[in-house]
C-alpha positions as a Markdown table, in Angstrom:
| # | Residue | x | y | z |
|---|---|---|---|---|
| 1 | Met | -16.5 | -1.0 | 12.4 |
| 2 | Ile | -15.5 | 2.3 | 10.8 |
| 3 | Gln | -12.1 | 2.7 | 9.1 |
| 4 | Ile | -10.5 | 6.1 | 9.5 |
| 5 | His | -7.7 | 7.4 | 7.4 |
| 6 | Leu | -5.9 | 10.5 | 8.6 |
| 7 | His | -3.3 | 12.5 | 6.7 |
| 8 | Lys | 0.1 | 12.0 | 8.3 |
| 9 | Glu | 0.6 | 15.7 | 9.1 |
| 10 | Tyr | -2.5 | 15.9 | 11.4 |
| 11 | Ile | -1.8 | 12.9 | 13.7 |
| 12 | Asn | 0.0 | 15.0 | 16.4 |
| 13 | Ser | -2.7 | 17.7 | 16.6 |
| 14 | Leu | -5.6 | 15.4 | 17.5 |
| 15 | Phe | -7.0 | 14.0 | 20.7 |
| 16 | Phe | -7.1 | 10.2 | 21.2 |
| 17 | Asp | -8.3 | 9.9 | 24.8 |
| 18 | Ser | -11.7 | 8.4 | 23.8 |
| 19 | Leu | -10.1 | 5.5 | 21.9 |
| 20 | Tyr | -9.5 | 2.2 | 23.6 |
| 21 | Ala | -5.8 | 2.0 | 22.6 |
| 22 | Gly | -5.4 | 5.8 | 22.1 |
| 23 | Lys | -3.1 | 6.9 | 19.4 |
| 24 | Glu | -1.5 | 3.4 | 19.2 |
| 25 | Gln | -4.7 | 2.3 | 17.6 |
| 26 | Phe | -3.6 | 4.0 | 14.4 |
| 27 | Phe | -0.9 | 2.5 | 12.1 |
| 28 | Leu | 1.0 | 4.2 | 9.3 |
| 29 | Arg | 0.1 | 3.0 | 5.8 |
| 30 | Gly | 1.8 | 5.1 | 3.0 |
| 31 | Asn | 1.2 | 8.8 | 3.9 |
| 32 | Gln | -1.9 | 8.1 | 6.1 |
| 33 | Tyr | -2.6 | 6.8 | 9.5 |
| 34 | Thr | -5.4 | 4.2 | 9.6 |
| 35 | Ala | -7.5 | 2.7 | 12.3 |
| 36 | Ser | -10.7 | 0.6 | 12.7 |
| 37 | Leu | -13.0 | 2.1 | 15.3 |
| 38 | Ser | -16.3 | 1.0 | 16.8 |
| 39 | Glu | -19.2 | 3.3 | 16.2 |
| 40 | Glu | -18.9 | 4.7 | 19.8 |
| 41 | Glu | -15.2 | 5.3 | 19.4 |
| 42 | Tyr | -15.7 | 7.0 | 16.0 |
| 43 | Asn | -18.5 | 9.3 | 17.4 |
| 44 | Asn | -16.3 | 10.2 | 20.4 |
| 45 | Phe | -13.3 | 10.9 | 18.3 |
| 46 | Ile | -15.3 | 13.1 | 16.0 |
| 47 | Lys | -16.7 | 15.0 | 18.9 |
| 48 | Asp | -13.4 | 15.3 | 20.9 |
| 49 | Asn | -11.6 | 16.7 | 17.8 |
| 50 | Asn | -14.4 | 19.0 | 16.6 |
| 51 | Leu | -14.5 | 17.3 | 13.2 |
| 52 | Ile | -17.3 | 17.3 | 10.6 |
| 53 | Pro | -18.0 | 14.2 | 8.6 |
| 54 | Tyr | -18.9 | 15.3 | 5.0 |
| 55 | Lys | -19.7 | 12.5 | 2.5 |
| 56 | Asn | -16.7 | 10.2 | 3.2 |
| 57 | Leu | -14.3 | 13.0 | 4.3 |
| 58 | Leu | -13.3 | 14.4 | 7.8 |
| 59 | Lys | -13.1 | 18.2 | 7.9 |
| 60 | Gln | -12.0 | 20.5 | 10.7 |
| 61 | Tyr | -14.8 | 22.6 | 12.0 |
| 62 | Glu | -12.8 | 25.8 | 12.4 |
| 63 | Asn | -11.4 | 26.1 | 8.9 |
| 64 | Gly | -13.0 | 23.3 | 6.8 |
| 65 | Glu | -9.6 | 21.8 | 6.0 |
| 66 | Ile | -9.8 | 18.1 | 5.0 |
| 67 | Ile | -7.7 | 16.0 | 7.4 |
| 68 | Gly | -8.7 | 12.5 | 6.3 |
| 69 | Ser | -11.5 | 10.2 | 5.3 |
| 70 | Phe | -13.6 | 7.3 | 6.7 |
| 71 | Glu | -15.5 | 4.3 | 5.4 |
| 72 | Leu | -17.6 | 1.5 | 6.8 |
| 73 | Asp | -16.0 | -1.9 | 7.2 |
């Protein structure tokens, strides 16, 4: 499993269609939304949202803005 942490302000601008439970798979913890995804869900989520994994960060392809992070469970 892969844990994803998204900054709160980006949750409504992403696509969640490829996730088993969709957006409901994420829960709010502090100022971030967190979810545990399978490798397949993670790969589809990255592709659907045009994100770039860089080290442990998730960046938007278009502008390089950091929208969150990820880690292996």
